N, C-alpha and C positions, 0 to 999 in steps of 0.2 A: 627397816622395820626388823624387829627381834622375833624370830619364829623358831619353834622347837623343830629340831632336824627330823624328828619322827612323824611330823604332821604334814599333812597335805593342804596348802592353803592357797586358795584360789582369789585372785584380784581380777575385778571386772569393771567394765563401764556400767553405769547405772541408767539405762533407759529401757523402756519397754514398749512393744508395739500395742496397737489396739487390742490385741488378745480377745477381740470381741467376736461372738458368734452373733452377728447383728443382721437384722432384716431391716432395711430402710435406713442403715446407720452408716456412720461415718466412713470407716475404713474400706468398707466394700463398695463397690459401685452399682449395687442394686438399687432399684428404684420402684415406685408403685407399692401396691400392698403385698407383692410376694416377697418372700424372704430368700434372697440369694446368698446364702451364708456358706463361707468356706471357713472350716474350722481344722486348725492346725495345733497339735499338741506338742509342746516342747517336753521331751522325755525327762528334762531336768526340772520341770515345774515352773519355768519363767514364762513371762508373757510372749506372746507369738507375734512375729512378723509375717503377714502374708501379702501376697501381690497377686492381683487378679491376672489369671492366665500366666503367671510366673512361678517357678519353683520358689519355695518358702525360705526366708532369710530369718533366722532366729538370733536375737541380739539381747539375751537376757541379761538383766542388770542384777536381778537378785535370783538367787536359786535356792530351792529347799534341798537339792541333792548336791553333795560335795563331791566333786570329781578329783582323782589323784593327778597331780601335776608334778613337774620336776621340782626338786627341793629349793626351797628359797633360802637366800643367804641370811645367816644370823650375824649377830655381833657376838663378840667373845669367840668361844671355841666351836660354836655350832656351825655346821655347813649351810650355805644359802638355799632358801626356798624360792622357786621361781614363781613370781606373781604373774598370772597371765590371763588371757582370755581364751577359755575353751571354746572349741566348735563342735556343736552337735550334728543336727541333720544336716545333709547336703542340701544346698540351695544354689541360687543363680549367683551368689557371691562366694560360692566355694564352701559353704557350710554355715550352720547356725552357731550362735554363741551360746554356750552352756556354762554351767558353774557360775562364775562371777561374769554375767553376760550383759551386753547391751540389748535390752529387749525393745524391739521396734514393733510394735503390735502388727495389726494387719496392715502390711505395707502395700499400697496400691498406686499405680500412676494416676495422677490427677486429671480430671477433666477440664475442658476449656471453660467451663462454667465458674471455675474458681476465680476469685477477685484477682485482677491483674495487678502486678507489683508496683505500676505506676499510681496506683490509688493511694498509696502511702507515700507521703513526702519525706524523703531523706533529710538528714540534718547536717548541720555544719559546726560551727563553733558556738563561740561564747555565749554564754548565758548573757544576753544582752538585757540590761536593765534600763528601760526608758523612763526617765523621770519627766512627767507631764505636768509637773507643778505649775500652776499659774505664776507662782513667784518667779519663774524663769522665762520670761517673755522673749519672743524671738527678734523683736525689732532691733535690740542691740545685742550682739553676741556676747556670750561670756568670755571674757580674755583668758588666754591660757594661763595657768599657774606656772611661775617660775621655777627653775630647779632648786633643790634644797641647798642650804648653806649654814654655815656656823653663825649663830646669832648670839648676841649680848643680852643676856637676862635683864629683866627691869628689877631694879632694887627699890621696892617700895617700903617705905618706913610705917609700920603699923602703929596705931596710936593704942593707947590702953583701951580696954573694953569698957563701954559705958554701961551703966545700969539701964534697964528697960524704962522708957518714957513713953507713956501711952497717950499723952496729949499732942497735939499738932505740932510736929516737929520739922524743922527745915535745915538741911545742910547745904551751904553754898560754897562754891569755889569760884574764885574771880576768873576772869578771862585771861588767857595766856597773851603776854605781850609780843607783839611782832617784832623781831629784830632782824637785822642784816644777816643773810644767810652765810654760814661759815663756808670759807673756801678750802679748807682742807679736808681730810677724811677722818676727822676725829669723831669719837662716839659723842652723842649729844644727849644728855639726860634732862628730862623735865621733872623738876622736884616740886615740892610744896612747902611754903613757909607756914607753919602751923602756929595759929594763935591759941593762946590758953585762957579763955574767959572764965568767968564765974559760972557754975552749973545753974540751970534754970528749970522750973518745972512748967513753964508756959512756953511759948513759941521760941524755939531754939534755932538760931541762926549763927553760922560761923562763916567768916570770909577769909579766903586764904589767897596770897599772891603767889602766881606761878611764874617762872622765868627759866629761860634756857641756861643750863650750866654746861660750859664747855669743859671737857675733860681731855687729857692728853690722848693722842692718837695711839691705838693699839697696832700690833703687828699681825693681827689675825688676817685681815683681808683688806684690799684697797678701800672698799666702800664701807663707810661707817655704819653701824647699827645704832638706831635710834630708839632709845627708850621712850616707851609711850607716857603720855601724860597721865600721871597717877595722883589725882588730888585726893588725898587721904585725910579725912575728917575724923577728929576725935569728938564724938558727941557728948562725953562725959565732962570734957574740959573746954567746951565752947562758951563764947561770949553770951551773956544774958541779953535778949533782945525783945522787946514787947510788941505785941501785935499792933500793926498799924493798917487800917482798912484802906487807906489810900494807896499802900504799897502793892495791894493785890490788883489794883487796877493797872499798874505797870508790869504785871506778870507776863511772860510770853503767853501766847495762845494755847489754849488747852486742845489737844488732839484726842477724840475718843478712841480707845483701842478698837480693832476690828473685831467683830464677833467671829465665833467659830464657823458659823454658817457661812461667812464671806470668804473664809480660807478653803482652798481645795487641797486635799491631801496629795502628796507626791504619788503618782500612779506607777509603780514599779512593774512593768510588763516585760515579760520575757518573750521577745517578739521573734518571728521567723526572720532569719537572715538571709538574703539573696545569695551572699557568698557561700553560705553553707548548703543552700538549695542546689547551687550549681557544682558544689563539690561531691554530691553523692554519686556513687556508682550506680550503673543500671541494675536494678533489681531483676533476680532471677525470675523467669516466666512461671506463672502459675502459683505465686507464693504471696502470703500476706506479710506486712511488717511484723517482725518478731517471730513469725512462723507459728504462731498459736492457733489451734483450730478445735477449741473445746466444743463448740456448738456442733461443727460439721462432724467431729470424730464421734460425739456422744448422741447426735440427733436430738439435741436439746437446747434450752435457752440458757445454758450455764453461764455463758459471758454477761448476758444481761442480768441475770439473778445476781452474779457476783460483783459486776463492775457497772451496771446501770446503762451498758451499750451493747448493741448487737455486736457480733464477732468482727464484721467487717470495719465498723465505725471505730471500735476500741483498738483494732490494729492501726488504722489511719491515725489515731490519737498518739500511740506509741511510736509511729514512724515519724510524726511531726516533732518530737523531741530531739531528734538529731539535727533538725534545722534550726532549732533555738539554742542548743547547748553545744559547744564545739568540743567533740570528744576526739579530734584528729591528732592531737598530742598526747593522748593516754595510751597506756600500755597494759596489757592483760596476758596473764599465762593460762594456758589450758593444758593441764596434766591428763594425758589421755592416750589415745592409740595413733597420735600423730596427725600431721596436717597435709592434705592433698591439695596444692594450689590450683588444680584442674577441676576441682569440684564446682559445678555451676554457681553454688552460692558463694564461692570464694573468688570469683572472677572480679578482677580490679579492687580488690580489697587491700588494706594495709597489712601485709604480712612480713614479720621478720625473715631475714634471708636464710635462717637455718632453724633446726630444732634439735633438742637434746635427746641423745640416744645412749643407751649403756652399750659400751664397746668392749668392756673388760670385766665380764662377769666371772667370779662374783665380787670383784672389787668394788664395783658401783653400788653394792648394798652397804658398804662400810664407809665409802669415801667419795667426795666429788671427783676425786682423780680418775675414776673409772667411767666418768660421763664425758661425752664430746658433743660438740655441735656440728651436725652435719647438714649439708645443703639438701634440698628437696630432690635433687637428681642423684645424689650419693645415697639417699635413704628415702624410700617411700613408705607412706603411711601403712600401717598393719591392718587398719580397718576403717570403716566409714565413720564410726562413732566420734572420733576426735574432730574431724572435719565438720560434722553436724553440729557438735556443741560450740565450735568456734563460730560457725554461722550464726547461731542464735545470739551470741555475745556481739559479734562484729562483722556478720557478713554482709553481702551487698544489700540485703533486705533485714538485717539484723537490728539490734537495739542501739549500736553505736558505731562509731568509726575508728575504734581504737586499733592499736597496732598489735598483732596477735603473735605471741611467743608460743611455740608448742613443744610437746614432747612425745616420744612413743616408747611407753614403758609398761602398759597394762594389759596388752593383748597377748596371746601365745605366739603370735608371729613377731613379737618384740623380743628383746633380750632382757626384759625386766628392769629392775632398778629399784632404788628406795625413792618413793615419791617426794618426801619431805627433803631429801638431799637434792634432788632434781629442782625442786622450788628454790633452795638456797642457792644453786648454781645460776638459775636464770636471774634471781635477783641480784647476785653479785655480778655476773657478767653484764648486766645492763646498768651497773652503777647505781642500783637502788631505784630505778625507773619503773621496774615491773613490781607492783606492790600487791595487786589484786589476782588471785588465782583461783580459777574454777577447778573443782575436784569431783567430777562425776564418776567416780569410781568407788570400789569398796570390796571387802572380802565377802565371806558368806554370813557375816553378822552372827557368828556363833559364840562370840564372846572370846575367842582364843586369842586375838590381838590384845584384847584388855588384859587376860590373865598374863600373857608374856611380858607386856609392858609394865606391869606393877612390879616385876622383878628387876627392872633396871634401876641402875643407880642414878638418882636425880635429886637436886637439891631445889625446890621450888622458889625458895628466896633468892638464891644466886644464878640459878640456870646450870650450875654445874653438874656434869654427868654424861652418860653415854647414851646412845640410842636415840629414838625419835623424840622423846620428850625435851631433851637438850636443844634439839634442832628446832623443834616447835617454839621453844621458850625463846631463842635467839630471834626467830623470825617475827613472832608477834610482839614481844616486849622490847626488842632492841632495834628490830629494822621497819617497824611500822607496817607490817604486811597483814592482809586480810586473806584469810582462807574460808572458802565456801565450799561445803562438803555435803553430798547426797546422803540420805539416810538408808537407802537401798530399797529393794523391790521384792522382798520375801513375803509381803503382806503381814508383817509382824506387827503387833501392838506396841512395840518399843523400839528404841534405837540401841546400837550397840557399837563396840569397837571405837574406830577412829571418831566416830561422831560424838562420843563422850570425852574427847580430850579435856574440856575444862574441868572434868571430875579430878583430873590429876593436879591441876592448878587453876583456881577460880579466875585467876587474872588472864588466863587463855580467852575468856569471854570477850576481852577487849578487841580481839581480832579474829573471831571464829563465829561462823554461822553454819547451823545445820539446816537442811532443806528437805521437806517432805512435800507432798503433794496433796490435794483434796480427794478423798476416795470418792466423791460424786464424779470426779474426772477420771481417776486412776485408783482402781480398787486395789492394787497390789502394792500401794506405797507403804512403806514402814512408817508408823506414826512417830511423831516426835517423842513421846514418852518421857524417859528420864532427862532428855536433851531439851525439854520443852522451854527452859529459861533461855536458850539461846537458839531457838529453832522457830521456823515458820514455814507455811506451805506456799506453794506457787503453782500455776497452771502447768500441767504435763503434756497434754496431747499437742503434737507437733506434726507439721508436714514441711520437710524440705528434702534436698537431694542427697542421694548416696554419691559416693565418689565415681560410681560407673555412670551417673547421669539420670538415674531413676528417681523419679518423685515418691517419696515414701511417707507413710503415715506411722507414727510410733508414739508409745507413751513411756513414762517412767519418771523416776526422781532425778534422772540425769538432765533431761531438758528443763525440768523445774529449777534445778540448781543453776544452769546456764542463765536462765532469765534473771535469777537474783543476782548473779555476777554482772550481767549486762546492766542492770539497774545500779549496782554499786559503781561501775564506770561512769554512768551518767551522773550519779551523784557527786562522785569526786570531780568531775569536769566542772559541774555547777558551783561546787565549793571547794576550790583547790586547797584551802586551809584545813580542811577536815583530815584529822589523823584516822587510823583504823577503828578506834573506839567510837569517833564521832559517825563514822559510816555505818557501823553496827547499830548504833542507837537511832540513827536516822531510818535505816531499813525496817528495824524491828518496831520502832515506835510509830510508824506510819501503816504498818500492816493493818488490814481490816480484821477487827476481831468478829466472831460470828454474831456477837450481839449487834454490831454495826450492820452486817449483811441482813440480819433478820429485820432490822428496822427499816432497811431500804427496800427489801424484798420479802414482805410479810406473808405472801402467798406461795413462795416457792417451797417445794417439798422434798428436795433431795432424792436419794435412792434407798431402796430397801432390799435385802437379800431374801430369795425364795427358793424352795427346793426344786420347784419346776415352773415354767412360765404358764400363766393362765391362757386359755384359749383365745381370750379376746384381746390379748396383749400382743402388739406387733412390734414394739420396740423394746429391746432388752439387751442386757450386757452379760458376758461371761468372763470370769476370770482364769487364770491358768490352773487353778485348782478344780475348775468344772463348776464353780458356784454361778447361779443366776442372779441378776439384779435388774429391778424394774423401778420405774417411777413410783415413789410410795407415799405414805402418809407421814413419814417421819420429818417433822420441821427442824429448822435450823437449831432451836434450843437443845435438840438431843446430842448436838456436837459438844456440849459443854460439860461432858462427863470429867470428873476429876479436874475441874477448873479451880483456879485460885487468882487471887488478885495480887498484882505485882506493882505495888505503889500506884494504884490507880488504873492499871490495865489488866484486863482479864486474859490470863494465860491457860490455854487448854492442854491436856494430856495428849489429846490427839493432833493439834496443828499449832502448839506454841503459841507465838504471839498473834497467829491469824493468817490471812491471806496476804501475799505480796501485793503492794499498790505502787506501782512503778511511777505513775503520774505524781502522786502524793509525795513520795521519797524526793523527787527532784524538786520539790517545793520546800524542803528543809525538813527540820524536826517535826514530829507529830505530837511530840509531848516530853515531859521531863519525869522519868519513871526511875532514875538511878540516883544514888547517893551523891556522886561527885560528877555532875556534868560539867566539863570544862569547853568553852566555846573560845578558842584563841583564833581570832580572825586575822592575824598578822599576815601581811602579804597579798590580801584581796580588799580593794578599796570599797565595795559595796557587797553586802550578802544580804539576801532576803528570805525570811521564813513566812510563807504565805498560809500555812495551815493554821487551823485553829488548835493551839497548843494546850494540851491536857496534862494530867499527872499530879502526883502528890508531892513531887520533888521541884527543886529549882535548878539554877545553873550560875555559873560564874562567867562572865564576859571578860576577856582580857585580850591584848594585842591591839596593834593599830587596825585601823579599817572600821567601816560603819556596819552594823547589824541591825536590820529593820525587821520588826514584827508588824505584819498587816492584819493579822486574823483577830478574832474575838476570843481571847484566852481565858482558860479557867484553871491553870496550873496553880498549885497551892504553895510551893516552896518559895524561898527567898530568890530575888533576882539582884545578883552581886556584880557590880561593875568595877572592874580594875584596870581598865584601858580601853582606848578607842571610843566609838559612839555607839549608843544604843538608841535607836529611834522607835517608839511605840505609836503605831498608827491605827490601833483599833482599841477596843475595850479590853484592857489587860486583866480584869478581874481581881482576885483577892491578893495576889502576890505582893509581898512588901519588898520595897527596894532598898538596897545598901549601895550608896555612891561613895566609892573610896577614891577613885581616880577616872580619868577619861571624862566623858560626857554623857548626860542623859537629856534626851530631848523627844519630841513627837507631836502628833496631832490627835491623839486619843486621850485615854484616860488610864491612870494608874492608881495603885492603892498608896498607903503610907511611904514617905520618903524619909530615910535617915542618911544624912550627907556628913562624911568626914573628910573629903577631898574631892577633887574633880570639880565639874562645872554642871549645873542644871540650866537648861536653855528653854526659853519661853517662846522659841520661834513659831511653833506650830499651835499655840494656845492650849498647851498640854493642860490637863486637869487632873489634880491630886484629890482622890475621894478618901480624905483622911487628913492626916497632920504632916507637916513638913518641918523637920527638925534638922538644923545645921549645927554640927558639933565639931567645929574645925579648930585645930590646935593653934595656939597663938603664933607659932612660927610658921604656920602655913596660910594664915589669913589673907595674904596678898595673892597667893598661888591657888586658891580655890574659892568657889562661891557661885554666883548666880550671873549667866550670861543673858542680857536683855536686849531684845530687838525692839527698836522704837516702834510703837503701834500694836504689838502683840501683848497678850495678857496671859500670864499663868494664874490659873485659878485654883485655890485650895479650899476645899470645903470645911476643913477644920483650922487649927491654928498654924502659924508660921512662926518658928523660932529662929530668927535669922542670924547669920554670922558671915564671916569672910568678906569678899569683895564683890559689889555689884559692878559688872563690866558691860558698858553699852559697846556693841560691836556693829550693829547694822540698823536699818529701818525697814519696816514691813513693806514688800514690793507689791502693794496694792494702790488704789486711787486715794490714798490718804494724803494729807498735807505734807509737805516736805519739812525736814529739819532745816530751818533757815539760818541765815547769818545772824538774824536778831534773836532767834531762840524759840524753841517749841516745847511743850510740856505733854506728858501723857501718863497713864497708869501702866506698869509693867508687871504687877504682882498684886493679887487681891486674896487675902486670907478671910474668909467669911466670919470666922470665929475670933478674928483679931491677930494682930502683929505683936508678939509677946517679946520680941528682941530684934535689934535693928542691925544692920550691916556694920561691919567694922570699918570698911573703906569702900571707895567707889572710884571709877575711872572709866575712860573710853579707850578700847583698844583699836577702834578704827581711827587712823590718823587724821581723817577729815573732820572728826566730830569732837567737841569738847563737852564733856558732862559737867555742868556748873551747879546742879542743885539736886539733892535727893530729899524728898519730904515723906512724911508718914501721916496719913489722913484718914478720917471716916469715909466710907464709900462715896464715890463721886459719880455723878451722872454724865451724859454724853457732852455737856457743856462745861464740866469741871466743877459743877456746884455739888454740895453734899446731898445725898439722896433724902437723908432725914436729918433735919437741922439739930434734932436733940441728940444725935449720935455722939458718944464720947469714946468709943472704941475705934483705934485706929486700923482700918483694914487694908488700906490702899498704900502701895509704894509708888510715889510719884516722882518722876524724873524730870529735869529740865536739860535740854541739850541745844547747842548751837553749832553752826557749821564754820569751820575755820577757812582762811583763804587758801585756795589750792596753791597759790605761789608760795605761801608760807609753808605748807607741807612739802612742796618740792624742794624747798631750800634745806630740808632736814637731811637730804640723801647727797651723796658725791655728785658731782657736776655731770651733766649728760647733755650732749648737743641737741638742741632744738627744745629741750624740756621747759625752758622758762616761757617761750611764747606758746607752749601748749598750756601751761598753767595759767597764763593770764587770759587766754581765750576761754578756758573752762570757767574762770571766775566771771567773765563777761556774760557767759551763758546762765551760769547759776544765778547771778545777780538779776538777770532779766526773768528767770523762772520764779525768783522770791516776789518780784514785783507783779507777776501775773497771779501768784498765789494770793497776794494781798488784795488784788482786784477780782479774785474769784474767776479769773479767765485762763487758768492753767489747764492745758489739754492732757488727755490720757498719754498721748505719745511722749509728751514732755515729761510727765511723771515717770514713765517707764525708763526713759533716758536717765533721768537723775538718779533714780534708785539703782539702776544697773551700774552706774558710775560709782555710786556709794559702795555697793557690794565689791566692786573691783578694788576699791582702796582697802576695804576690809580684808581682802585677799592677800594683801601685801604684808599681813601679820604673820609672824611666825612664833611658835611657842616652844619654850624650853621643856625639860623633863618635869619641871613643876607647873606646866601650863602658863608660864610667865610669858607675857606678850612683848614683842619687839617689832619695830618696823624694819623690814628688809629692804636695805638699800638696793640690791639686786632686783627685787620683786617691784620696788617702786619705780625704778628706772625703766624696767621693761613695761610697766603699765604706761608710763608717759610715752615710751617709744611706740607702743601699740596704738596710742591715741594720737599720734602725730601724723598728718597727711602731707607734710612737706616733702615726703618721698616722691609724690607725683612731680613736684616742681624740681626736685633734684634730678629726676629722670630726664626732663626736658633740657635742663642746664647741662647735663652730661653729653646729650646729643649735640648741643650747641658748641660745647669744647671739641667734641670729636670733629664737628664740621669746620672749626676754625683751623685745625691742622690740616685737613684736606685743602682748605682754601689757601693756606700759606704755600703748600706743595704745588697747587695749580699756579699760583702766582710766580713761583720760582721757574716753573716750566716756560711761562710767558716770556721771562726775561731771557731765556736761553734758547727758545724754540728755533727750529730751522724750517724752511719751507717743506710742505708736504711730509710732515712727521707724524707718526702714530706711535702710540704708547699704551702699555698695559702694566697695571700694577696691582699688587696685593699687599696687605700688611695685617699684622696681629699685635695687638696691644694689651698689656697687662698693667692695670692701673688700680693701685691700692691707696685708699684715703684713710687716715687715723684721725677720727674725730674724737671729741672727748666722751669716753664711755662707750664708744662703738666703733666699728671698723666698716668701711665700704670697699667691697671688691668689685672692680669693673673690668670686663673683658670686651674686646671689641675685634671684629673681623670686617675688613673692607676690601672691595674690589673696584677698580676703575679702568675705564678705558678712555683715552682722549686722542684728539687730532688737532694739528696746527697747520697753518700755512702763511705764506707772505702775500700781501696784496697792497700794492702802491706805497710801499715802504713800511706798512704796518704788519704787525703779527696778529693774526686772528686764531683763537683757539677755543675749543669746547671740549668738556669732560663729563661723562656719565658715570656716576658713582652708586654703588650698593654698600650699605653698612648695617651690620647686625651688632647690636650692643646689649651686653647682659650686666645688670646691676644688682648686687645683692648688699644691703644694709643690714647689719646684725648687731644687736646688743652683745656686749661680750659675755652675757649669761644665756643668750640663746635665741631671743626672738628675732625674726628675720623678715625684711621685706625684699621682694625680688620683682624685677621687670625685664622684659625682653622688648627691645625696641628695633625696628626696621626702618631704615632711611632710604629713600630713592631720591637722587639729586641730578640736577643737570646744571653745569656752571658754564659761562660763556665769557670771554674776555678778549682784550686787546692790549697790545703794547707797542710803544713808539719810541724809537731810539732818538733822543733829543741831541745828542752829540756822540762822538766817539766812545766815550765812558759813560754817559749817563743816559737812562732810560726810565720810562714811566709806564706802568700797567694799571689797568682797570678791569673790574670784573663784576658780573651780577650772577646770583645763585638763586635757584628754587628747589625746594625739597618737600617731599610728602613724608610724614612720620606717622607711623602706626606702632602703638604700645600696647602690650599685654602686661598688666601689673597685678601682683598678689601681695596683700599685706599680710603681716605675721600674726594677726589676732585669731582667736578661735572662731570657727564658722566663717572664715574670711570668704568673700566672694571675689573671684577674679574679675577684673574689669578691663575693658579694652577702650581706648580713645585714640583720637587721631587729630593731626593738625598740619599746618604747613609752616615751614620756615623760609624766610627770605633774607638774603644778605647781600651786601655790596661792599667793595673795597678798592683801595688805591694802594700802589707800591711803587717807591722811588728806589732804584738800584743805581749804584756807582762802581764801576769795574775799574780796578787798579792792579797793574801787573807789577809785582815785586821783583820777579826774575823772569828768565824766558821759560822756566818750567812752572813757577808758582804765581797765583794770582789770588787777590782777595776782592770780595764783593761785599761791602757794607751796603745795607738797605734800610729803609724805614717804611712802615705800612700802618694803615689804619682801615678799621672795617666796622660794619654795622650789621646786626643780626636782629631779626624780629620774628617771634613765633605767633602764630594765629591759631587759636584753639577752635576746634570745630564746634559749631553751635549745638552742643550736647550735654546734657547732665547726667552724670553717672553715679551710682551708689555702690560703695563696697561693703556696706552693712555698718559701718560706723560713721563715715563721712560721704558727703555728696561732693562730687567734682564739678562744681559750677562753672569756673573758668580758670584757665592757665595763661598767665602773662609772663613773657621773657623778651627783654630788650637788652642788647649789649652795644656799647661803644667801646672799641678795643684799639689801642695804640701799641705798636711793637717796633723794636729795633734789633737788627741782627747783623752777623758777619759770616759770609760764606767764604771758604778757602779751598782752593783746588791746586793739587801738586801732581804734575805729568811725570810719572816714573819712567815711561817709555811710551812710544807713540800708541801702544794698544791699552795701556793701564794707567789709570789716574786715581789718586787718593782724594778724597773729600772730607771736610770736616765744616761743622757750623756751631755758631752760638746765637741764640735768640732769647730775647726777654719780652714778655707780653703783659700789658697792664690795662684791665678794664678801667676806663676812665668814667663811664656811667653804666651801671648794670642794675636791673631789676628782674627778679624772677620770683613769682609768688603764685600762690593758688588761692582762689576765692572759693570758699566752702562754707558749709553749716553741718553740724553734727545731726545725724538721722534722728528724726523725732523733734527736732527743735527748729526754730526759724531764724535764729540770730545769724546774720552774716558775719563771717570771719575771714581773716587774711592770715596765710602762713607763708613766710619768706622760706626761699631755698636756702640752704646752709652755705656759709663761707662764700658769699657773693663778693665781688670786687677784689678778689685777691689776685696778685701778680703771679706769673709762672716764668720760669726759665727753662731752656731746652739746650742740649748738647747733643750732637750727632757727629758719628764717623762712618765713613763708607768708602766704597770703591766702586770705579766704573771700568768696565771691561769692554773693549770694542771688539766686534767680531763681524767681519764684512766690511764693506766700505761705508755704509751708513747706519750700522746697527750697534748697539751696545746694551749691556745689561748692567743694572745698578743694584748693589746690596748694601743696606744701610741699617745702623742701629741708633736709636735715639732715646736719651734719657730726659724725662722731664720731671721737675720737682717744685714744690712750694713747701710752706712751712709743715704742713699736715699730709702731703701726698708724695707718692713715687709713682713714675710711670715708666714701663719700658715697651719699646716699640721696635719691631723688625719689619723692614720693607724690602720687597723684591719688585724691581720694575725692568720691563724690556721695552726698548725704544728702536724704531726702524723708520724707514722712508718708504713712501709709496709713489 
């Protein structure tokens, strides 16, 4: 700050205590009809803090008496002035605050009757938006969207614009021919052969032939991007075709669009989150959430008068916000008297590990270099005030769970410092994380700071200059910082000094809010005055703890400011995309103006000043100047002195924009009252404004992300959309819409729409109460237009002047008939005053649908017949669509393991549903399945920067992977393969076992299988123990095994299925030596298999299933010595495995698991070689090849919601596998040895590595 060296300038925290001389009132503990009033007078004129039976603590925030202090540091040649908190009267805390003081009114320990902190539910994170739209049924879960990728744009050749034709017009595109799926990864484009017939004024029909056009492969990515079918029809150059009544009989069946009453708007509810509830710290004893006590402190019903709830209920409502909005990752700066982590209100809260302190006075007045971060043990807070403000913002019963960054710079116990430089340092040190700063401090509001600041060199356009203005310019306009500043406590009717910063540069209003308090609550608050345009009032009366552990009541604009800061934290957490100017506009625009309060509380009468208290009045207030106040006859309207209209909002000289409404602010904007409201929602998927939006201005929506309006709005300015999605779910009133890019949709009503780009969507039966005019440039006609959901209807009460492209993307998810393979027809747009111009083109961006016809007709009834036969004005846009073969759509993308059988099975199911629909036996669950499936195909579409649609290969393959239940059969087959290796090792032991032999073995296998388009990682752990003996020349053996197998099948773009299998097995066998070199062995095995499986689709349900596996085998060994040290052992084996699934049906949310079948006949041949290095050490090697000669592994299933029985085979059955192993055997003792072996196994698409350790001994 720049201060004259001859001036004494006192800086102090802005809070004031109850300063009440009260009977039966808040700060004193008296009760009954007697007045137990303790009056403490601050010699400096600030409010007073009193504690029952305790010495007085004075924390004046505003002072009428200026006290001399150490000089403050100037910039340029002037010596510094020390900005401090002076202490006046002695108190239990070592003295009261005078001059610039933190006035905590009559501070008294609270009684046990106060609301316990547990009454307010703390909060946690995320604004959780629950979409309860009936369009999202739970029977079949929404599949996860695949990751983004580079897509190929659709090149659609637009025809010339046709002249308006108001007679019955039909546009037809022929069906796409099915061809063999391409086997490479080339991009595939679906074009249109356009015929050019003569124009006609009668029925206009044009047919085009579409075919797949194969283009050379690109180098962009392995998976091809497929251009959507874009059948572009030129209405002006179409073939003349006269009306044939018989042709109508062959038209697809007409489906009446659903009515708005049949639709249910999405319910965006910010719900309490259990995680956030559990994350809340224990609230300090005897405090309310937010620490506001207007009623208790003033012995009144102020809270109910202003907020419609009593004190306890309103506190509970504030406390619940933390359990709905996740503020744990937010950061807030508290520029004050330091933070004491031992303050009871700061126990278990999120404190930064240090605070900023001036260590090089006077350097810290000129530069950040004089400021340091000191730990709480290295520097203790100079006063309670900073801890108390921090507690309101983010204490254990505060408004948020933000991380607190403090500073100690405004009390006389501190070393001072320039507050704006401290803010700059905290912001810079946190790498920009801390952007919201509470400033409950101020000078004496004498105007001295303003006078000195006007002498500073500062260029408002560039920010170049010295002193505070240049620093503030950088913070607000370059670093997106929000400063919240108290007006002060001198009881002045105007604001002064730093509160008037925007007077120096109007753009400072983008990141600056001044805070006063209602004088009904705190009579000493400085009014907003000249700061009214960026000012509001907030509740003042507060009860929380001092650093010494005493519960105090106090008042002032300091706690009022902290409440606005806490609100800013909540709003920023709820809407992470908001910049500082959005936060300012949200907080000011949702403030309750006193016209609104008067309407809600017409009988409330406020307070009036009297010279003395009448004898019959027992409840009264007294300020620091000795004035008395009683409940009076002055109504709310008397607050509106010097009021003015600010673009539809009443601003008063007294309280600016009105009274802080924290709850409303967390629900988004309250209105549009500024010339240039920018809503850039980039980075936030969904944001909801649920207030009723007012004001004379409008806004511009840009950036990715959806913004939803749910209120009944009356703002007057234009709604301009330049990016993302805007969804209107209420009556939006008179605002006119300009759609230039992005998407406009909704379930409500809007006024006139003028569209030059982007897409208007009919998905919620949006109503335009006016005209719909599309003025899309010729080069954008394929990149902008109208998105149609089959079964929904956009209603225009005026005329529709159409252009661009009609794009079918989905069908309505209700109990309407399906889009069938034969074709279905519906009305998607109705302009009650007529369609004056037609679409330039049409297509379907859903790869599963083909849009074959667009016609313009007079209004149709529910059966597709004209409502009035004599009508000649075309009002309805009618489309005809049919469903393509799923297998045809699958062929458009690069190959994927299992995809073809998924597609074929889906076609079987959908054909069955078509037949049921024709017979009118289609059930609701089947409709839900089909619609969810169609929607999932729609989600495989990606849009370029021009909203051009392409099918994503990655998304399409991920969808098929998520719909493929073969995973369960693969899991069982994996267990069988693992069992085969154990069986082979057991047979080897049978061939070489000695009498009374005992062995223990353990092995680990890493098994990777590379399928087409995906990878399967398999890991297994196995432990076994076995025993063998000889009996009558025969070897008898038994082995018990336990295996745990993990399997992960993942599409290369992310979707993954996982299973864990546990197998418990017992194998018994016998071997017989046929002659000296030839032996035969046989064995039987039983196994219990338990599987936990989790598929990779959204909302997937983990399932558990079990079964038994039985196996038997034979092995023939021949032993042939090559030398005294080396021996080879060729062998042949054959085995049979059979899995029996338990009689249980499981559902995972997409498929049922009705039965699992696995049978394998396997034949193998191998060679074992042993080389004896010395009597104790033997080297071993082996080769083995196995080939299933008959294998079947499949799953019997059906999709949930359908009854069609389906079969899914496991992948890559009947494939042979080779094995190679190396190992060594080391003898220790007479009959004991240890084996260590490594085995590699492989086939065309897999690699396996196994390490085994075994110990064998005799008993």
